[in-house]
GUROKOL-483931 format. One record per atom (N, C-alpha, C, CB): z, y negated, x; residue in three letters. Coordinates in steps of 0.001 Angstrom, whole numbers, plus 524288, in hexadecimal, padded with zeros to 5 digits. Glycine has a CB too. Layout:
ZYXALA/...
This chain:
7FD085961DBF7D4MET/801F05943CBF908MET/803A4595C5BFE58MET/80592595EABF53DMET/8045D591C0C0186LYS/805005930CC06F0LYS/80AE65943DC0801LYS/802EF58E7BC0A76LYS/80C45597B3C0BDEALA/811BD598DBC0CFFALA/812EB5993AC1295ALA/8135059DABC0A85ALA/817575975CC1448GLY/818D7597B4C194CGLY/81C7059D02C1A89GLY/81BA85929EC1A78GLY/81BFE59EAEC1F54VAL/81F375A3B3C2090VAL/822155A1BDC25B5VAL/81B495A98FC2193VAL/826F45A1E2C24F5LEU/82A925A05CC297FLEU/82D8D5A5B5C2B06LEU/82EFC59B69C27AFLEU/82BE65A850C2EFAGLY/82EE35AD16C3069GLY/832A35ABEBC34A7GLY/82B495B183C321FGLY/836A05AFA9C34E0GLY/83A5A5AF04C399FGLY/83EDB5B2F6C3887GLY/83CB75A8B8C3A49GLY/842355B36EC3C60THR/846525B6B5C3B98THR/84AF15B410C38BBTHR/847DC5B8C8C4094THR/84A9D5AED8C38D3PHE/84E9B5AB9DC359DPHE/853FC5AD87C370DPHE/84DBE5AC2FC2F47PHE/855915AD7CC3BE6ASP/85ACC5AF70C3D98ASP/85DB95AB0CC4024ASP/85A555B42BC4175ASP/85F5A5A6C3C3CFEPRO/85EF05A657C377BPRO/85A755A1C5C3690PRO/864D25A4F2C34D8PRO/8593C5A18FC3157ILE/855F359D92C2F84ILE/858925986DC3029ILE/8547459E7CC2A0EILE/855F05940BC3227HIS/8589458F32C32A5HIS/8557F58AA9C310EHIS/85A4358E7DC37CCHIS/8572F585E0C314ELEU/855255816FC2F5FLEU/850125809BC3198LEU/8587157D38C302DLEU/84F355821AC3643GLY/849CB58166C3916GLY/845B45842AC3620GLY/849C85839DC3EF4GLY/846A058924C3496HIS/8432658C4FC3160HIS/841A4589E5C2C26HIS/8459E59167C306AHIS/845CB587AAC295ALEU/8451E58514C245BLEU/841AD5806CC2516LEU/84A585837CC21FCLEU/842B757D0CC2926HIS/83F9857845C2A43HIS/83A0157A06C2B1DHIS/841BF57523C2F3CHIS/838D357D59C2E7BLEU/8338C57F45C2F2BLEU/831065812FC2A6FLEU/8337758351C32E6LEU/8335758404C26F1ALA/8311158570C2212ALA/8303D5810AC1ED9ALA/8341A5891DC1F60ALA/8337957D48C1E23ARG/832E0578ECC1ADEARG/82E1657574C1C7CARG/837DE575D8C1AF1ARG/82DC857479C21B1ARG/829CF57192C23ABARG/824845739FC2361ARG/82AE45708CC2875ARG/823BE57893C248ETHR/81EA857B2EC244DTHR/81D5757C23C1E80THR/81EB35807EC2782THR/820D257CBCC1AD2GLN/81F9357CCEC15AFGLN/81D7057814C1387GLN/823AA57E29C1308GLN/81F6E573A6C152BARG/81D6256EEBC131EARG/8183556D46C15ABARG/8215256AC1C13BBARG/8185E56DC5C1AD6LEU/8138556C63C1DF9LEU/80E4156F75C1BE0LEU/8149D56DECC2431LEU/80F16574CFC1B10PHE/80AE857825C19B5PHE/80AEB57966C13AEPHE/80B4457D1EC1CFBPHE/80E2B576BFC1111GLU/80E5A5776DC0AEFGLU/80E5757D0EC0953GLU/8097B574B7C082BGLU/812CD5800CC0B96LEU/812FB58569C0A74LEU/8168E58606C0553LEU/8152758898C0F6CLEU/814BF589EFC0263SER/8175E58B07BFD3FSER/81C9858D8FBFE07SER/813F658E96BF9C5SER/81C9E5907CC0220GLN/821B45935FC0352GLN/821D35946CC095CGLN/8221C59901BFFFEGLN/82674594F5C0B78VAL/8276A596E7C106FVAL/82A9D59C15C105FVAL/82A16592D4C137AVAL/828885A075C1269TYR/82B395A532C126ETYR/82E2A5A545C17C4TYR/827645A9FDC119BTYR/833BD5A68DC173APHE/836415A755C1BC6PHE/836685AD5EC1C4EPHE/83BA25A49CC1BD3PHE/833555AF80C1FE9VAL/8332A5B4E5C20D5VAL/8376E5B670C2560VAL/82D525B66BC2260VAL/83B375B95CC23E8VAL/83F615BAF8C2761VAL/83D805BFBFC2A32VAL/844915BC05C2468VAL/83D225BF76C2F33ALA/83B835C388C32C3ALA/83F885C7F8C3288ALA/83AEC5C15DC386DALA/83D905CCF3C318BCYS/840745D168C30C9CYS/841CA5D3FDC36B1CYS/83D265D53EC2CF1CYS/83DCF5D500C39B2THR/83E785D6D6C3EB7THR/83AD05D43DC422CTHR/83DEE5DC5CC3EF2THR/83C0E5CF8CC43D5PRO/838755CC17C472BPRO/836A35CEDCC4C61PRO/83B765C6BCC48ABPRO/8317A5CFCAC4D16PRO/82FD55D2EFC5178PRO/831125D07AC56B9PRO/82A295D3F2C5119PRO/8322A5CB59C56E8HIS/833515C8B9C5BDAHIS/8392B5C7EAC5CB3HIS/8308C5C381C5C0DHIS/83C8C5CA31C59A3LYS/841F25C97FC5AFALYS/844FA5CEBBC5A7ELYS/8445E5C547C5777LYS/849615CF15C5D35ARG/84C395D39DC5D2EARG/84F2B5D376C57A0ARG/850005D3ECC623AARG/84EE15D7DFC54DFVAL/8514C5D890C4FEAVAL/8574D5D7A8C4FDDVAL/850195DDDEC4E13VAL/859BB5D9B0C53CFLYS/85EDD5D9C5C5481LYS/8617C5D3E2C5560LYS/85FBD5DD66C58F9LYS/85E155D0AAC56E1ALA/85FD25CB92C57DBALA/85F2E5C7F1C52B2ALA/85CB55C965C5CA1ALA/85D645C9F5C4E7DILE/85CB05C7D2C4A06ILE/8606F5C970C45DAILE/857DB5C8AAC48B9ILE/862E25C5FFC427FILE/866615C7A4C3E1FILE/8637B5CA49C3AA1ILE/869125C36FC3B6EILE/865D95CDCAC36D4PRO/8631D5D0CBC32FBPRO/85F265CD4BC2FB0PRO/8672F5D375C2F5FPRO/85AD65CFE8C2DB4PHE/8572A5CD79C2A8CPHE/85A635CB38C256APHE/852885D1A5C2921PHE/85D4D5CE57C2336SER/860485CC60C1E7DSER/862BF5C744C1F31SER/864735D012C1CFBSER/865645C637C2322HIS/867C25C0C6C2442HIS/863E25BD10C24A7HIS/86AE65C079C2924HIS/85F665BDEFC27E3ARG/85B8A5B9C2C2877ARG/858C95B864C23D2ARG/857D45BB08C2C3BARG/8578A5BC61C2040PHE/854E75BB68C1B60PHE/858615B857C176EPHE/853305C098C1908PHE/85E255B9BBC17E3ALA/8615E5B724C14BFALA/861BA5B14DC15ADALA/866195B971C1521ALA/861AC5AFE1C1ADDMET/8619F5AAE1C1CB3MET/85CA95A788C1B28MET/862345AB39C2240MET/858615A9EBC1B60VAL/8533A5A7BEC1A0DVAL/853595A640C13FEVAL/84E915ABFFC1B64VAL/855965AA50C112CSER/855DD5A9AAC0BA4SER/859815A524C0A1CSER/857A45AEAEC092ASER/85D555A46CC0C64LEU/861455A04BC0B73LEU/85E9559B1FC0D0ELEU/866AD5A14FC0EBCLEU/85C0259AF2C11BAALA/859B45966BC13C4ALA/8558959410C1046ALA/8579259796C18D2ALA/85354597F7C0DB0THR/84DFF595DAC0AACTHR/84F5F59603C04EFTHR/84858599BEC0BC1THR/85415596CFC0338ALA/8554D59753BFDDFALA/85440592A5BFA42ALA/85A93598A6BFD8FALA/854F558DCDBFCD9ARG/853ED58924BF9A9ARG/84EBA586E5BFABAARG/857F758512BFA8BARG/84B185895ABFD7CGLN/845E0587C4BFE3AGLN/8423A58B0ABFB86GLN/8449D5879BC0385GLN/84052588FDBF737ARG/83D0458C48BF335ARG/838B458EA1BF561ARG/83AFF5893BBEECBARG/8365D58C07BF9DDASN/8314E58DE2BFBC0ASN/831E559103C0146ASN/82D76588EABFC5CASN/836D159206C026DPHE/837DE5952BC0753PHE/83A0559AD0C04ABPHE/83CAC591EBC0BADPHE/836FE59EEFC06D8VAL/837D55A3C9C054BVAL/8397C5A799C0901VAL/833D95A555C0321VAL/83E0F5A9B7C08F7PRO/83F6B5AD8FC0CC0PRO/83C5B5B2E2C0BC2PRO/8456D5AE65C0C9APRO/83A1C5B57BC0FEASER/836975B967C0EA7SER/838745BEC3C118DSER/830E05B78FC1045SER/838205C306C0F02LEU/839045C7F1C1131LEU/834295CB2CC127ALEU/83C415CABCC0DBFLEU/830015C7D0C1315ILE/82B0C5CA6BC1381ILE/82A7D5CE2AC182BILE/826F35C676C13C7ILE/82D9F5CD68C1CA9GLU/82D425D0F2C20E9GLU/82F1F5D633C1FECGLU/82FE65CEFCC2520GLU/8323A5D69EC1C19LEU/834535DBB6C19BELEU/830E55DE75C165FLEU/838F75DADDC16C2LEU/82C875DB9AC1410GLU/829495DE4EC10C4GLU/8263B5E295C13F9GLU/825B35DA7AC0DFEGLU/8255E5E70FC119CPRO/822C65EB67C14E1PRO/81CF25EA17C1584PRO/823675F12DC121DPRO/81AF15EB88C1990PRO/81DC95EDFAC1E56PRO/8204C5E9D7C216APRO/819F85F11FC220EPRO/8254C5EA18C227CGLU/828835E6DDC2547GLU/826355E551C2A5AGLU/82D625E941C25F8GLU/825DC5E073C2B94SER/823835DEE9C30F1SER/8259F5D947C32AFSER/81CF05DEC8C3097SER/826C05D8C5C3720PRO/8289C5D3EBC3960PRO/824255D05AC3A90PRO/82BBE5D4EAC3E39PRO/81F575D231C3A86PHE/81AC25CECEC3CAAPHE/818BD5CABDC3916PHE/816235D22DC3E0EPHE/817AC5C649C3AABTHR/815F35C1B6C379ATHR/810F45C33BC3467THR/814CB5BCD5C3B63THR/80DA35C5A1C36E0ILE/8085A5C6B1C33D5ILE/8096C5CA15C2F7BILE/803EC5C960C374CILE/80D5D5CDEAC2F60HIS/80E4C5D107C2B3DHIS/8118E5CDDBC2727HIS/810EC5D5F3C2D0DHIS/814F65CABFC2949THR/817A15C75FC257BTHR/814375C3D1C2204THR/81B435C40FC2855THR/810BD5C138C24C2LEU/80DA65BDC4C21D8LEU/809A45C0A1C1E01LEU/80AD75BA49C25A6LEU/807B25C52BC1FB4GLY/804815C85EC1C36GLY/8070E5CA15C1761GLY/802B95CCE2C1EE0GLY/80C195CBDCC17CFLYS/80F095CD84C1348LYS/810875C8B3C0FC7LYS/814035D089C1515LYS/811985C3EAC11BCLEU/812885BFC5C0E3BLEU/80DBD5BE19C0B70LEU/814CC5BB6DC10F3LEU/8095A5BE58C0E1FALA/804325BCFAC0B4DALA/8034D5C0D8C070AALA/7FF415BD02C0F29ALA/8045C5C5FDC081BARG/803255C982C03EBARG/806D25C940BFF2DARG/8031E5CECFC05FCARG/80C405C85FC010BCYS/80FAE5C849BFC7CCYS/80F935C348BF922CYS/8150B5C928BFE43CYS/80DF35BF20BFAE3ASP/80CFF5BA19BF805ASP/8076F5B939BF61EASP/80E695B59ABFB78ASP/803FA5BCB2BF781GLY/7FE695BC21BF5E4GLY/7FC215B74EBF8B1GLY/7FDE05BB8BBEFA6GLY/7FDF65B5EDBFD40ARG/7FBC55B111BFFC8ARG/7F78C5B347C0405ARG/800B65AD53C02B5ARG/7F3EE5AF62C051CSER/7F01C5B0CAC0977SER/7F2FA5AEF7C0EC3SER/7EA175ADB0C08A4SER/7F0D55B186C12F2ALA/7F3155B05DC17CCALA/7F3075AA15C1926ALA/7F0155B398C1BF0ALA/7EEE25A789C16D9ARG/7EEE45A198C17A3ARG/7F2CD59EB6C1554ARG/7EA6559F50C15DFARG/7F5BD5A10CC11ACASP/7FA0259EA5C0EAEASP/7FF6759ED5C11DAASP/7FA915A19AC0936ASP/7FF915A191C15F5LEU/804835A29AC18CFLEU/804C859F4EC1DDFLEU/804FD5A897C1A2ALEU/8094159CECC1EDATYR/809BD599C6C2395TYR/80ED959C2FC2665TYR/80A4659348C222CTYR/80E3459E6CC2A98PHE/812735A08AC2DAEPHE/8146859BCEC3115PHE/8108D5A58FC3137PHE/819C759B1BC3050ILE/81C6B596AFC330BILE/81F9259893C378DILE/81FF5593A6C2F55ILE/81EFF595D7C3C95ALA/82213597C8C40CCALA/822F959356C443BALA/81F8D59C4DC43A2ALA/825C65942AC485EGLY/8271A58FD8C4C97GLY/8224F59009C500EGLY/82CCC590FFC502BGLY/820D458BBBC5274GLU/81CBB58B32C5675GLU/81DA158F51C5ACDGLU/81CB958578C58D5GLU/8225759055C5C28ASP/82375593A7C60B5ASP/8221859981C5F92ASP/8295E5931BC6241ASP/8215759A65C5A42SER/81F905A017C5912SER/81A4E5A15CC5B19SER/81F745A12CC532CSER/8173559D06C5CDELEU/811E959E17C5ECELEU/812315A0A5C6463LEU/80E9A598D3C5EF2LEU/816F55A062C66BELEU/817435A242C6BCELEU/816B25A889C6BCBLEU/81C7C5A05AC6E3ELEU/818815AB00C66D1ASP/818305B065C666FASP/813D15B223C6333ASP/81CE05B26DC6489ASP/80FE45AECAC61D6VAL/80C355B090C5E32VAL/808B25B50BC6026VAL/809115AC2BC5C9BVAL/8081B5B56DC64CCSER/805225B9D9C66E6SER/807365BEFEC65C7SER/804AC5B96EC6C5ASER/80C0B5BECBC64B8ASN/80F155C3D4C641EASN/80FCC5C546C5E31ASN/814BF5C349C66DCASN/80E115C1CBC5AF9TRP/80E0F5C2E2C54EBTRP/80A5C5C7B0C53F8TRP/80BE05BD91C5166TRP/80BF55CA5BC5028ARG/808AD5CEDEC4E08ARG/803F55CCE3C4BA4ARG/80B9A5D22CC49F8ARG/7FF5A5CE98C4DBEGLN/7FA025CD52C4C4CGLN/7F9DB5C75CC4BDAGLN/7F8415D024C46FEGLN/7FB105C49FC5011SER/7FC235BF1DC5055SER/7F6B65BC20C4E2BSER/7FDC85BD78C5696SER/7F2165BDEEC5070GLU/7ED855BB2AC4F7DGLU/7EBCA5BBADC4958GLU/7E9425BD42C5355GLU/7ECA95C03CC475FLYS/7EB885C0EFC4201LYS/7EF195BD62C3E88LYS/7EC2C5C6B1C409CLYS/7F43C5BDA2C3FEELEU/7F8355BAD5C3D3DLEU/7F75B5B4B9C3D69LEU/7FD725BC4EC3F97LEU/7F6035B319C4205LEU/7F4DC5AD97C41FELEU/7F03C5AB57C4000LEU/7F5145ABFFC4677LEU/7ECA75AEE3C3F20THR/7E7865AD0FC3CA6THR/7E74F5AE89C3681THR/7E2815AFD8C3FC0THR/7EB615B0D4C348FSER/7EBBC5B289C2F28SER/7EECA5AF27C2B95SER/7EDEC5B79AC2EFASER/7F3055AC81C2E56TYR/7F6C25A963C2B54TYR/7F70F5A422C2DE0TYR/7FC425AC03C2B07TYR/7F9895A00BC2B02ASN/7FAA259B12C2CA4ASN/7FF9659B8DC2F86ASN/7FAD659740C2841ASN/8004259821C345CPHE/8052B59817C3767PHE/806B5592A7C3811PHE/804A959ACCC3CC0PHE/80B70590E0C37CCILE/80DB058C8BC3913ILE/811DE58D17C3D92ILE/80FB658A7FC347CILE/8102058ABAC4223PHE/8143E58B2FC4672PHE/8166A584F3C46F3PHE/8115F58DBAC4C98PHE/81BF658540C4630ALA/81E4F57FCBC46ABALA/8215157F3DC4BAEALA/8220C57E87C41FAALA/8203757A8DC4DBFSER/823625797DC530ESER/8292D57950C51FBSER/821BD573E3C55D1SER/82C1557B2AC55F7ARG/831EC57B71C55EFARG/8344D577C5C5A3BARG/833CB58158C56E4ARG/8384257526C58E5PRO/83AFD57184C5C6FPRO/83CCE574BEC6163PRO/83FF356EC4C5978PRO/83C405724CC6646GLY/83D945747AC6B09GLY/83A01578BFC6D0BGLY/842A657658C6AA5GLY/835CD57A6FC6A13VAL/8329F57EAEC6BBFVAL/82D2057C1FC6DD3VAL/831D5582DCC66DFVAL/82B6957D2FC7247LYS/8267457B00C7421LYS/8221757CB3C7114LYS/8257957C4DC7984LYS/81E095797DC7033HIS/8199E57A67C6D2AHIS/816B757ECEC703AHIS/8164557535C6C4BHIS/814325823DC6D10VAL/81183586A2C6FC7VAL/80B4F58553C6F48VAL/8132358C8CC6D01VAL/80843587E1C7314ASP/802EE587A1C732BASP/800AA58B75C6F4FASP/8010958885C7870ASP/8008358A27C6A68ALA/7FE9E58D8FC6633ALA/7F96458FC3C6766ALA/7FE5F58AAEC6121ALA/7F59758CFBC68FELEU/7F05D58EADC69D1LEU/7F02C5933FC6E2ALEU/7ECF5589CCC6B74LEU/7F387592E5C71CAALA/7F3B359741C75D3ALA/7F66E59C02C7425ALA/7F6475957AC7AADALA/7F9DC59B60C703ALEU/7FCB459FE6C6E2ALEU/7FA515A300C698BLEU/801C859E18C6C91LEU/7F7275A010C66B1LEU/7F4AD5A2CFC6238LEU/7EFA25A595C6377LEU/7F3A259F0BC5DF7LEU/7EF205AA2BC6078PRO/7E9DD5ACE9C61AFPRO/7E5605A938C60A2PRO/7E9105B21AC5E35PRO/7E0D25A9AFC62ADPRO/7DC695A642C623DPRO/7DAF05A4E2C5CCFPRO/7D8055A888C64C5PRO/7DA3E5A8A9C595FGLU/7D8855A71AC53B6GLU/7DCBC5A430C50F2GLU/7D7165AC0FC5042GLU/7E1F75A574C523EALA/7E60D5A226C4F42ALA/7E6BD59CE9C51DCALA/7EB9D5A4FDC4F02ALA/7E5A559C24C567DALA/7E59C597A3C5974ALA/7E22159357C573AALA/7E414598F4C5EA7ALA/7DDC859573C5591ALA/7D9C4591E1C52E3ALA/7DB8258FAAC4D60ALA/7D47D5950CC5218ALA/7DFA859222C4B66ARG/7E17259090C4632ARG/7E61958CAEC4708ARG/7E3285959CC42BCARG/7E7BA58B8FC4B8FLEU/7ECAE5885DC4CB4LEU/7EB6E582FDC4B4DLEU/7EE96588A2C52AELEU/7EF39580BFC48DEARG/7EF5157AEDC478EARG/7F43057877C48E3ARG/7EE5F579EDC41E3ARG/7F43F57557C4CF6ASP/7F8E457295C4F37ASP/7F9DB56DE0C4BDDASP/7F80C570EAC552BASP/7FD9B56DBFC4859LEU/7FEFE56958C4555LEU/8044B566DEC46E3LEU/7FF0C56AE3C3FD0LEU/805C5567C8C4AFFARG/80B1C565D1C4D35ARG/80A7955FC7C4E3FARG/80CCC56901C52E5ARG/80DFD55D09C4C6CGLY/80E1B5573BC4D12GLY/80BDA553F4C486CGLY/80B0C555D7C51F5GLY/809D9556EDC44E8LEU/807E155467C3FFCLEU/80BA0552D7C3C53LEU/80482557A5C3D4BLEU/80AEC54DEEC3A09ALA/80E8F54CABC3584ALA/80DD8550A2C30A5ALA/80D6A546B0C3391ALA/8117F551D8C2D59PRO/8119E5550EC2909PRO/80C6255458C25CDPRO/81687553D7C25D6PRO/80AE154F7CC2433ARG/806CE54E8CC20EDARG/8018E55061C236FARG/806C8548EEC1F8FARG/8013A54F40C2863GLU/7FC5655082C2ADAGLU/7FC055567BC2BC2GLU/7FBC054D73C300EGLU/8007B558E7C2D52LEU/800AE55EBDC2E15LEU/7FF3656182C28EDLEU/8066556092C2FF1LEU/8013655F7DC249FARG/7FFA95620DC1FA6ARG/7F9E85617BC1E71ARG/802C855FD4C1B24ARG/7F7C455CC4C2002ARG/7F20355BB2C1F33ARG/7EEE75603BC225EARG/7F0635558BC216BARG/7F05656077C2777ARG/7EDD0563ECC2ADAARG/7EE1256983C291EARG/7EFF356363C2FF3ARG/7F29556B0BC2743VAL/7F365570A5C2576VAL/7EF995713EC20D9VAL/7F99B571EDC23B0VAL/7EFA656E0FC1D6BLYS/7EBEC56F30C18D5LYS/7E68D56F4CC1A9DLYS/7EC5556B1AC146BLYS/7E51F56C49C1E05LEU/7DF5856C83C201DLEU/7DE8557229C2299LEU/7DE30567B4C24CCLEU/7E1BA57460C2561GLU/7E1BF5790AC27ADGLU/7E1E257D89C2413GLU/7E5BC57934C2B02GLU/7E47457CDCC1FE8GLU/7E4A75813CC1BE3GLU/7DFAA58168C18CFGLU/7E95F5808AC1802GLU/7DBFA57E19C194DGLN/7D74C57E3FC16D5GLN/7D35D5820DC18EBGLN/7D5535795EC16E0GLN/7D4BA5838EC1E18THR/7D1315872CC20A7THR/7D28558CE8C1EECTHR/7D19658689C26C8THR/7CF2B59046C207ESER/7CF5C5959CC1F12SER/7D30859915C22B7SER/7C9D8597A6C1F1DSER/7D4EE59698C2713GLU/7D82F599CAC2AC3GLU/7DD87597BEC29E4GLU/7D66E59959C30DFGLU/7E10C59BA8C2C05ASN/7E6AC599E4C2CC1ASN/7E6EC59630C312BASN/7EA7E59E91C2DD2ASN/7EBA75939AC3140ARG/7EC9B58FE3C35CDARG/7F24F5912FC3844ARG/7EC505898EC33B5ARG/7F24E58F75C3D46ILE/7F73458FB7C3FB3ILE/7F931589F1C413FILE/7F6C359364C448AILE/7FCF458806C3ECAPHE/7FE6D5829DC3F7DPHE/8035458202C42C0PHE/7FF2F58012C3A4CPHE/8030557E2DC4639MET/807AA57CF9C4957MET/809B45778BC472DMET/8064A57CC7C4FACMET/80EA2576F3C460CILE/8108D57212C436FILE/81619570CBC45FEILE/81100572E3C3CE6ILE/817FD56C44C44C4ASP/81D0D56A22C458FASP/81FF5569A2C4081ASP/81CB056507C4833ASP/824D156B6DC4055VAL/827D056B52C3B8AVAL/82CCB5685CC3C7DVAL/828F5570D8C398DVAL/82DE75659BC40BCALA/83237563A0C4249ALA/836E4567AAC41D2ALA/832EF55EEFC3F71ALA/8361A56C0AC4473ALA/8397257087C4400ALA/83F2656F1FC454CALA/8377C574DFC4790ALA/8431B571D1C433DLEU/848A357115C44A3LEU/8498F57458C49ABLEU/84C83572DDC3FECLEU/84CD557235C4CE2ASP/84DE557526C51C9ASP/8523E57904C50A7ASP/84F785715EC567BASP/8517257D6BC4DD9ILE/855535814DC4C86ILE/85274586B7C4E24ILE/85713580F3C461BILE/85635589E8C4FF0SER/8540E58F3FC50F3SER/8585A59338C4F4BSER/8526E59003C571ESER/856BA5975EC4D1DALA/85A6759BBCC4B62ALA/85DAD59DEBC4FE6ALA/857365A05AC48E4ALA/85B6459E08C54EATHR/85E9559F72C5909THR/8635359BFDC5A21THR/85B7A59FBAC5D6FTHR/8627F596A4C59FCARG/866985932DC59FCARG/86AF859397C55BDARG/8645C58E63C59C5ARG/868B8594F6C50F5ILE/86C81594FAC4D0EILE/8703C59A06C4D5DILE/869B35949BC47D5ILE/86DF059E69C4F4EARG/870EF5A339C4FFEARG/874A95A2DDC54A0ARG/86D435A7D8C50B6ARG/873835A01BC58A8THR/876C059E74C5D4DTHR/87B5759B1BC5B16THR/8733F59B15C619FTHR/87A0C59704C5842LEU/87E7A593EDC568ALEU/8820A596E6C52A3LEU/87C8258EE5C5410LEU/87FF3599CDC4F4FALA/882A859C66C4B4DALA/886665A047C4E4DALA/87EAF59F3AC4748ALA/884715A317C5187SER/887C25A736C54A6SER/88C285A4C9C56F0SER/884BA5A9F4C5916SER/88B6759FF3C58FEALA/88F7F59D15C5BF7ALA/8934959A51C57F5ALA/88CD5598D1C5FE3ALA/8926F59ADCC5307GLY/895BB597B0C4F33GLY/894FC59231C4EBDGLY/89AED59834C5056GLY/88FF2590BCC5082LYS/88ED758B26C4FBCLYS/88BA2589B0C4AF6LYS/88C235892EC544ELYS/88B07584D0C49AFARG/8893958378C4503ARG/8829C58435C44DEARG/88B3B57DBDC43F4ARG/8813D58658C407EILE/87BB75873BC3F8DILE/879C1584CEC3A69ILE/87AA858D01C3F8AILE/87DAD5828CC3783ASP/87C7558074C320AASP/877D757C83C31D2ASP/8816857DABC2FC7ASP/876E25799AC3618ARG/8727F57601C35FFARG/86D8F5784BC3790ARG/8737B571A1C393CARG/86D4757D72C382ELEU/868C357FDBC3A7ALEU/8665D583CCC3681LEU/86A4458296C3FB9LEU/8698F58563C329FVAL/867C8588F5C2E30VAL/86915586A5C28C2VAL/86A7E58E89C2EB0VAL/8667F588C9C24BBPRO/8678358698C1FC6PRO/86D605886DC1E47PRO/8631558878C1B94PRO/870905855EC1AA6PRO/875CC5864FC196BPRO/876D958BC4C17B3PRO/87773582BFC1589PRO/8734F58DE9C1451SER/8739B59341C1241SER/873505975CC167ESER/86F4A5942AC0E61SER/86FF15963AC1A67VAL/86F9F5999BC1EFEVAL/87416599BFC2288VAL/86B5759838C21F1VAL/875DF594A7C232FHIS/87AF159440C265AHIS/87F9259715C240BHIS/87C8458E8FC26FBHIS/88008596F4C1E77GLU/884925995BC1BBAGLU/883C359F7CC1C64GLU/884D959787C155EGLU/87EDD5A166C1BE2TYR/87DEC5A6F8C1C8CTYR/87F625A8EBC21BCTYR/878795A836C1B9BTYR/87D7E5A603C25E7ILE/87F4F5A76FC2AF7ILE/884E95A7F0C2C31ILE/87D6E5A412C2E3BILE/887AD5A45AC29E7GLN/88DA65A3BCC2AA7GLN/88FED5A87BC2780GLN/8900D59DC2C2859GLN/88E935A952C22B2LYS/890C95AD60C1F97LYS/88FE35B2F9C21FALYS/88E7E5AD07C1A25LYS/88AC25B3A8C23DFGLN/889A65B906C25FAGLN/88AE45B97DC2BCAGLN/883D75BA78C251AGLN/88CE35B531C2E8DSER/88DC25B533C33EESER/889655B76FC36EASER/892665B7E2C3514SER/884CE5B5C4C359AILE/880085B881C37BCILE/87F975B7FEC3DD4ILE/87AE85B623C351CILE/880F15B3DEC3FC9TYR/880465B2C2C457ATYR/885675B218C48A5TYR/87D165ADD0C4616TYR/889A45B331C45D5GLY/88F0E5B21BC47C9GLY/88FE95B5F9C4CC5GLY/8939B5B32DC42F1GLY/88D625BB61C4C9AGLU/88F0D5BE40C505BGLU/88A9B5BED3C5529GLU/890A85C342C4DD8GLU/887685BB6FC5481ARG/882FD5BC0FC591DARG/8852C5B943C5E34ARG/87CE85B911C5757ARG/
């Protein structure tokens, strides 16, 4: 049973995250998508992020009606760690899955920082990765950014129609090695930064986040004083 892993600070979770999860779930026929809420992201200042409890609450609200979307507290499982290689290892052990059954989902621009990931080559050659293009973000040269062994596992499936993409994915999954896929998902042009800016200025964000998340943000005045 294959599972997707969508990690992030989710400050806040928005419709773009949900669209990405739905599209990758369908294209790769994933049984579940775990929404892993980052506890202490190594690449961000902790003081600039709202408390974990609020971010996890919003993820839980956003995924409540999606049976196969699972909010995850795995980063808090001991030993607590913010690094992806530890997160995926714990998920595999807890669910009894093999590394080949996990697909980490991220934006294509995440590749720009891949050399700084903890044990990046081991990580990228142990699990499957799905990097989705984002609107307004220039395509990256993945081959130049990936470690050599990981680069050999890259499969660029951008521009393919859904049926052909699914066919290609199934062919690749018949091999004994994990794969790194690059795909298009017609991503929504939404960012958490923009949502926080709008909310703090008292402007509308109801078209950018799920209704339950919008209500939570209003009730808690989460971004009102920024």
